[in-house]
C-alpha positions as CSV (number, residue, x, y, z in Angstrom):
1,M,-74.3,-66.7,20.7
2,K,-71.1,-67.9,22.4
3,V,-68.2,-68.5,20.1
4,T,-65.4,-70.7,21.4
5,V,-62.0,-71.4,19.8
6,H,-60.8,-75.0,20.3
7,N,-57.1,-76.1,20.0
8,S,-58.1,-79.7,19.6
9,M,-61.0,-81.8,18.3
10,S,-60.8,-83.6,21.7
11,Q,-62.2,-80.4,23.3
12,I,-65.4,-80.8,21.4
13,S,-68.0,-83.5,22.1
14,R,-68.0,-86.1,19.3
15,D,-71.8,-86.4,19.4
16,D,-72.4,-82.7,19.3
17,W,-70.0,-82.2,16.4
18,N,-71.4,-85.1,14.4
19,S,-75.0,-83.9,15.0
20,L,-74.0,-80.9,12.9
21,A,-71.7,-82.6,10.4
22,G,-73.9,-85.6,9.7
23,N,-72.8,-88.7,7.9
24,A,-72.9,-87.5,4.3
25,Y,-69.1,-86.7,4.2
26,P,-66.7,-89.0,6.1
27,F,-64.1,-86.2,6.2
28,L,-66.3,-84.0,8.4
29,R,-66.8,-86.6,11.0
30,H,-65.3,-85.9,14.4
31,E,-63.5,-89.3,14.3
32,F,-61.7,-88.4,11.0
33,L,-60.6,-84.9,12.2
34,Q,-59.5,-86.1,15.7
35,L,-57.6,-89.1,14.3
36,A,-55.7,-86.7,12.1
37,E,-54.6,-84.8,15.2
38,E,-54.0,-87.9,17.4
39,T,-51.8,-89.7,14.9
40,G,-49.6,-86.7,14.4
41,C,-50.7,-85.9,10.8
42,V,-52.3,-82.5,11.8
43,T,-50.2,-80.8,14.5
44,P,-48.3,-77.5,15.0
45,D,-45.1,-79.5,14.1
46,S,-46.6,-80.3,10.7
47,G,-47.8,-76.7,10.2
48,W,-51.4,-77.3,11.1
49,S,-52.5,-75.8,14.4
50,P,-56.2,-76.6,15.2
51,R,-58.4,-73.5,15.8
52,H,-61.8,-75.0,15.4
53,L,-64.8,-72.7,16.0
54,T,-68.1,-73.5,17.7
55,I,-71.2,-71.5,18.6
56,S,-73.2,-72.7,21.5
57,D,-76.8,-71.9,22.3
58,G,-78.4,-73.2,25.4
59,G,-75.7,-75.7,26.1
60,H,-75.9,-77.3,22.6
61,L,-73.8,-76.7,19.5
62,R,-75.6,-74.4,17.1
63,A,-72.8,-74.1,14.5
64,A,-69.2,-75.1,14.0
65,M,-66.3,-74.7,11.5
66,P,-63.2,-76.8,11.1
67,L,-60.3,-74.3,11.2
68,Y,-56.5,-74.3,11.3
69,E,-53.7,-71.9,11.7
70,K,-51.2,-72.7,8.9
71,S,-47.5,-71.9,8.6
72,H,-47.3,-73.0,4.9
73,S,-49.7,-73.9,2.1
74,W,-49.0,-77.6,1.7
75,G,-51.9,-80.1,1.7
76,E,-54.6,-77.6,0.6
77,F,-55.0,-78.1,-3.2
78,V,-56.0,-74.5,-3.7
79,F,-52.8,-72.9,-4.7
80,D,-51.9,-69.5,-3.2
81,W,-48.1,-69.7,-3.6
82,A,-48.1,-66.7,-5.9
83,W,-49.9,-64.6,-3.2
84,A,-47.4,-65.7,-0.6
85,N,-44.5,-64.7,-2.9
86,A,-46.1,-61.3,-3.5
87,Y,-46.3,-60.7,0.2
88,A,-42.7,-61.7,0.7
89,E,-41.5,-59.4,-2.1
90,A,-43.4,-56.6,-0.4
91,G,-41.7,-57.3,2.9
92,L,-44.9,-58.7,4.5
93,D,-45.7,-61.9,6.2
94,Y,-48.2,-64.1,4.5
95,Y,-47.9,-66.8,7.2
96,P,-49.5,-67.6,9.6
97,K,-52.9,-67.7,7.9
98,L,-56.2,-69.3,8.9
99,V,-57.7,-72.1,6.7
100,S,-61.1,-73.7,7.0
101,A,-60.6,-77.1,5.3
102,V,-60.3,-80.8,5.8
103,P,-56.6,-81.3,5.8
104,F,-55.1,-83.0,2.7
105,T,-58.6,-83.6,1.3
106,P,-59.8,-81.7,-1.8
107,A,-63.4,-82.8,-1.4
108,P,-66.2,-80.2,-1.6
109,S,-68.3,-80.3,1.5
110,S,-69.8,-77.9,4.0
111,R,-67.4,-75.8,6.0
112,L,-70.2,-73.9,7.9
113,L,-71.8,-76.7,10.0
114,L,-75.2,-75.4,11.0
115,R,-77.9,-77.1,13.2
116,E,-80.5,-75.3,11.1
117,P,-79.5,-75.0,7.4
118,D,-81.1,-71.5,7.1
119,D,-79.4,-70.1,10.2
120,I,-78.0,-67.0,8.6
121,D,-76.9,-65.5,11.9
122,A,-74.9,-68.5,13.0
123,A,-73.1,-68.7,9.6
124,A,-72.3,-65.0,9.8
125,G,-71.1,-65.5,13.4
126,L,-68.7,-68.2,12.4
127,L,-67.2,-66.1,9.6
128,Q,-67.0,-62.9,11.7
129,A,-65.3,-65.0,14.5
130,G,-62.8,-66.4,11.9
131,I,-61.9,-62.9,10.7
132,A,-61.6,-61.6,14.2
133,L,-59.4,-64.5,15.2
134,A,-57.1,-63.8,12.2
135,A,-56.8,-60.1,13.2
136,D,-56.2,-61.0,16.9
137,T,-53.4,-63.6,16.1
138,D,-51.7,-61.5,13.3
139,C,-52.7,-63.9,10.6
140,S,-52.6,-62.4,7.1
141,S,-55.8,-64.0,5.9
142,L,-58.7,-66.4,6.3
143,H,-59.3,-69.0,3.5
144,V,-62.3,-71.3,3.2
145,L,-61.4,-74.2,0.9
146,F,-63.8,-76.5,-1.1
147,P,-67.0,-75.2,0.6
148,S,-70.4,-76.6,-0.5
149,A,-72.7,-74.7,-2.8
150,A,-74.9,-74.0,0.3
151,D,-72.0,-72.2,1.9
152,L,-71.4,-69.8,-1.0
153,P,-74.2,-67.3,-0.2
154,H,-73.0,-67.0,3.4
155,L,-69.4,-66.5,2.2
156,Q,-70.5,-63.9,-0.4
157,K,-72.6,-62.0,2.2
158,A,-69.5,-61.8,4.5
159,E,-67.7,-60.2,1.5
160,L,-65.1,-62.9,1.1
161,L,-63.5,-63.1,-2.3
162,I,-64.8,-66.1,-4.2
163,R,-62.4,-68.2,-6.3
164,K,-63.5,-70.7,-8.9
165,D,-61.7,-73.8,-10.1
166,C,-62.7,-77.2,-11.4
167,Q,-62.3,-80.9,-10.7
168,F,-63.4,-84.0,-12.7
169,H,-66.2,-86.1,-11.3
170,W,-68.0,-89.2,-12.6
171,H,-71.8,-89.3,-12.4
172,N,-73.8,-92.5,-12.3
173,N,-76.7,-92.4,-14.7
174,N,-78.2,-95.6,-13.3
175,Y,-75.9,-97.8,-15.3
176,R,-76.6,-101.5,-15.0
177,N,-73.0,-102.5,-15.4
178,F,-69.7,-101.2,-16.9
179,D,-70.6,-102.2,-20.4
180,D,-73.8,-100.2,-20.1
181,F,-71.6,-97.2,-19.1
182,L,-69.2,-97.7,-22.0
183,A,-72.1,-97.9,-24.4
184,T,-72.4,-94.1,-23.9
185,F,-68.9,-93.6,-25.3
186,T,-68.1,-93.0,-29.0
187,S,-66.8,-96.1,-30.7
188,V,-63.2,-95.0,-30.7
189,K,-63.1,-94.1,-27.0
190,R,-65.0,-97.3,-26.1
191,K,-62.5,-99.5,-27.9
192,K,-59.6,-97.7,-26.1
193,A,-61.2,-98.2,-22.7
194,R,-61.7,-101.9,-23.4
195,R,-58.1,-102.2,-24.7
196,D,-56.8,-100.7,-21.5
197,R,-58.8,-103.1,-19.4
198,R,-57.8,-106.0,-21.5
199,R,-54.0,-105.2,-21.1
200,V,-54.4,-105.4,-17.3
201,K,-56.3,-108.7,-17.4
202,E,-53.8,-110.2,-19.9
203,S,-51.0,-109.4,-17.4
204,G,-52.6,-111.8,-14.9
205,I,-53.7,-109.1,-12.6
206,E,-56.8,-109.6,-10.5
207,F,-58.6,-107.2,-8.1
208,R,-59.9,-107.6,-4.6
209,R,-62.1,-105.2,-2.7
210,V,-61.5,-105.0,1.0
211,K,-63.9,-102.9,3.2
212,G,-62.8,-101.2,6.4
213,A,-63.9,-103.9,8.8
214,N,-61.9,-106.5,7.0
215,I,-58.7,-104.6,6.6
216,D,-56.3,-106.1,9.1
217,A,-53.0,-104.7,10.4
218,Q,-51.0,-106.8,7.9
219,T,-53.0,-105.6,5.0
220,W,-52.7,-102.0,6.0
221,S,-48.9,-102.4,6.3
222,E,-48.8,-103.8,2.8
223,V,-51.0,-101.0,1.4
224,Y,-49.1,-98.4,3.2
225,R,-45.8,-99.8,1.9
226,L,-47.1,-99.5,-1.7
227,I,-48.5,-96.0,-1.4
228,S,-45.4,-94.8,0.5
229,R,-43.1,-96.2,-2.3
230,T,-45.1,-94.2,-4.9
231,F,-45.0,-91.0,-2.8
232,T,-41.3,-91.4,-2.1
233,L,-40.6,-91.6,-5.9
234,R,-42.3,-88.2,-6.1
235,G,-40.1,-86.8,-3.3
236,S,-42.5,-86.9,-0.3
237,M,-44.4,-89.2,2.1
238,P,-48.2,-89.7,2.4
239,Y,-49.9,-87.0,4.4
240,Y,-51.7,-89.5,6.5
241,T,-49.9,-92.2,8.5
242,E,-50.6,-95.9,8.7
243,D,-51.9,-95.4,12.2
244,F,-54.4,-92.9,10.8
245,F,-55.7,-95.4,8.2
246,R,-55.9,-98.2,10.7
247,G,-57.7,-96.1,13.2
248,F,-60.2,-94.9,10.7
249,S,-61.0,-98.4,9.4
250,E,-61.6,-99.4,13.1
251,Q,-63.8,-96.4,14.0
252,I,-65.7,-95.8,10.7
253,P,-65.3,-99.2,8.9
254,E,-68.1,-98.3,6.5
255,G,-66.3,-95.2,5.3
256,I,-63.2,-96.7,3.7
257,L,-62.4,-99.1,0.9
258,V,-59.1,-100.6,-0.4
259,I,-58.9,-102.1,-3.9
260,L,-55.9,-104.4,-4.2
261,A,-54.3,-105.4,-7.5
262,E,-52.7,-108.8,-7.2
263,I,-50.7,-111.3,-9.2
264,E,-51.1,-114.9,-7.9
265,S,-52.5,-113.4,-4.6
266,R,-49.5,-111.1,-4.2
267,P,-50.4,-107.4,-3.9
268,I,-48.6,-105.3,-6.5
269,A,-50.7,-102.2,-6.2
270,A,-53.4,-100.6,-4.1
271,A,-55.8,-97.7,-4.2
272,V,-57.4,-96.3,-1.0
273,F,-60.9,-94.8,-1.3
274,F,-63.3,-93.1,1.2
275,E,-67.0,-93.4,0.8
276,S,-70.4,-92.0,1.9
277,D,-73.8,-93.4,1.2
278,D,-73.9,-91.9,-2.3
279,C,-70.3,-90.9,-3.2
280,L,-66.9,-92.5,-3.6
281,Y,-63.7,-90.5,-3.1
282,G,-60.4,-91.7,-4.6
283,R,-57.4,-90.7,-2.5
284,Y,-54.2,-92.7,-2.4
285,W,-52.5,-95.0,-4.9
286,G,-49.3,-97.0,-4.9
287,S,-47.6,-99.8,-6.7
288,D,-44.3,-101.8,-6.6
289,G,-43.5,-101.1,-10.2
290,H,-44.8,-100.0,-13.6
291,Y,-47.6,-102.0,-15.1
292,D,-49.3,-101.0,-18.3
293,A,-52.6,-99.2,-17.7
294,L,-52.8,-100.4,-14.1
295,H,-53.1,-97.0,-12.5
296,F,-56.1,-96.1,-14.7
297,E,-57.7,-99.5,-14.0
298,T,-57.2,-99.5,-10.2
299,C,-58.0,-95.9,-9.5
300,Y,-60.7,-95.1,-12.0
301,Y,-62.3,-98.1,-13.7
302,Q,-62.4,-100.2,-10.6
303,G,-63.9,-97.3,-8.7
304,I,-66.6,-96.8,-11.4
305,D,-67.3,-100.6,-11.2
306,Y,-67.8,-100.3,-7.5
307,C,-70.1,-97.2,-7.8
308,I,-72.3,-99.1,-10.3
309,D,-72.4,-102.2,-8.2
310,F,-73.4,-100.3,-5.0
311,G,-75.4,-97.4,-6.5
312,K,-73.0,-94.6,-5.7
313,R,-74.2,-91.4,-7.3
314,V,-70.9,-89.6,-7.7
315,F,-67.2,-90.6,-7.9
316,E,-64.7,-87.9,-7.0
317,P,-61.2,-89.1,-7.8
318,G,-59.3,-86.1,-6.5
319,T,-57.8,-83.0,-8.0
320,Q,-56.3,-82.2,-11.4
321,G,-55.6,-84.7,-14.2
322,E,-57.1,-84.1,-17.6
323,H,-56.4,-87.8,-18.3
324,K,-59.6,-88.4,-16.3
325,I,-61.6,-86.9,-19.1
326,S,-61.1,-89.9,-21.5
327,R,-62.2,-92.2,-18.7
328,G,-65.6,-90.7,-18.4
329,F,-65.1,-88.0,-15.8
330,S,-66.6,-84.5,-16.5
331,P,-65.5,-81.1,-15.3
332,V,-67.4,-79.6,-12.3
333,S,-66.9,-76.2,-10.6
334,T,-65.3,-76.0,-7.2
335,W,-64.9,-73.0,-5.0
336,S,-62.9,-71.3,-2.3
337,A,-63.3,-68.0,-0.4
338,H,-60.7,-65.6,0.8
339,W,-60.4,-62.7,3.2
340,L,-57.1,-60.8,3.2
341,A,-56.4,-58.3,6.0
342,H,-54.2,-56.0,3.8
343,P,-56.6,-53.9,1.8
344,Q,-54.3,-53.3,-1.3
345,F,-53.5,-57.0,-1.6
346,S,-57.2,-57.8,-1.1
347,D,-58.1,-55.5,-4.0
348,A,-55.3,-57.0,-6.2
349,V,-56.3,-60.5,-5.5
350,G,-60.0,-59.7,-6.2
351,D,-59.0,-58.3,-9.6
352,Y,-57.0,-61.4,-10.3
353,L,-59.8,-63.8,-9.3
354,D,-62.2,-62.0,-11.7
355,D,-59.9,-62.7,-14.6
356,E,-59.1,-66.2,-13.4
357,S,-62.8,-67.1,-13.2
358,K,-63.3,-66.2,-16.8
359,H,-60.3,-68.4,-17.7
360,V,-61.8,-71.3,-15.7
361,D,-65.1,-70.9,-17.5
362,R,-63.4,-71.1,-20.9
363,Y,-61.4,-74.1,-19.7
364,I,-64.5,-76.0,-18.6
365,E,-66.2,-75.2,-21.9
366,A,-63.2,-76.5,-23.9
367,I,-62.9,-79.6,-21.8
368,D,-66.6,-80.4,-22.2
369,S,-66.0,-80.8,-25.9
370,R,-63.4,-83.5,-25.3
371,T,-65.4,-85.9,-23.2
372,P,-65.7,-89.5,-24.6
373,Y,-69.5,-89.4,-24.6
374,K,-71.6,-89.6,-27.7
375,T,-73.1,-86.3,-28.9
376,P,-76.6,-86.1,-30.3
377,A,-75.0,-86.2,-33.8
378,D,-73.3,-89.5,-32.9
379,K,-76.5,-91.0,-31.6
380,S,-78.3,-90.1,-34.8
């Protein structure tokens, strides 16, 4: 097996990469990752230096892993600031580090892209190469963020430390329409959801879905203005640029959706979603002011409506946010895996993750009891 480190996605054949990544996740597509680099979102200047790994066999890609050398921990959504602070207090450098992830995208998907799903040797080769690269470049650690369930056995076999967390996802139980979905709620929660939706409608707000092929430059400028305003109020700017969104909608038009909230055809808010054949991913939101219940309607209920209309199996609205529970989203486990070069810190982090995992289990159990869905007792 020949392992190669690439400092740009442009060094890797798009067709070869996509033959491994497939089309199930838009974020793993070569076009997505290369656009992030070409539009300046993912560069050494932004703290993301590409170090993608590939394994070739007979002139064809056998395996690959998206990989970046990082000088900070922003845009990862698996929080290791406490680890970085502990290193600093000990007089050690936590940065640079290596991170296998899709930048700014907390969506679980494969990080070990294998031509053959059961290619144990290739998976081990990618992880060994990542650890060796970390050692050769004085990186403190290697982190694999939001891997798929299929990746976990390989990560465990390579003796990476496994970290557990959770997100809130919506699952489509073959609902005929939104009312059919709400019929699974308790009476109190169902009335609240309908009241929220009614408030938005009574404000004169209407919604328009725009797929990638139909999002022109003017619409993207308006959408980006809205989401930038909301990011600015929080003290930052969107991770992805307007050029990135425009490029993505041109290259993979089937993979992106914008839902516009409008009053008399004037956009007042927008939510940007990515999509695959069976999953919708909520990502960016913005508005030009405060409107009662509009965020929940645009980002969650409109997304659920879309999933029901087009038969999407799962809706992943992003990280955090217990407010999603009352809207019908349920907790699911997510994972990350970590290798730290410093043996004492590795042992300490391992102990911490054992305790943290038990806390996450208790948290998921507690959240499960707060979903709006009817229990067997309610149904009887």
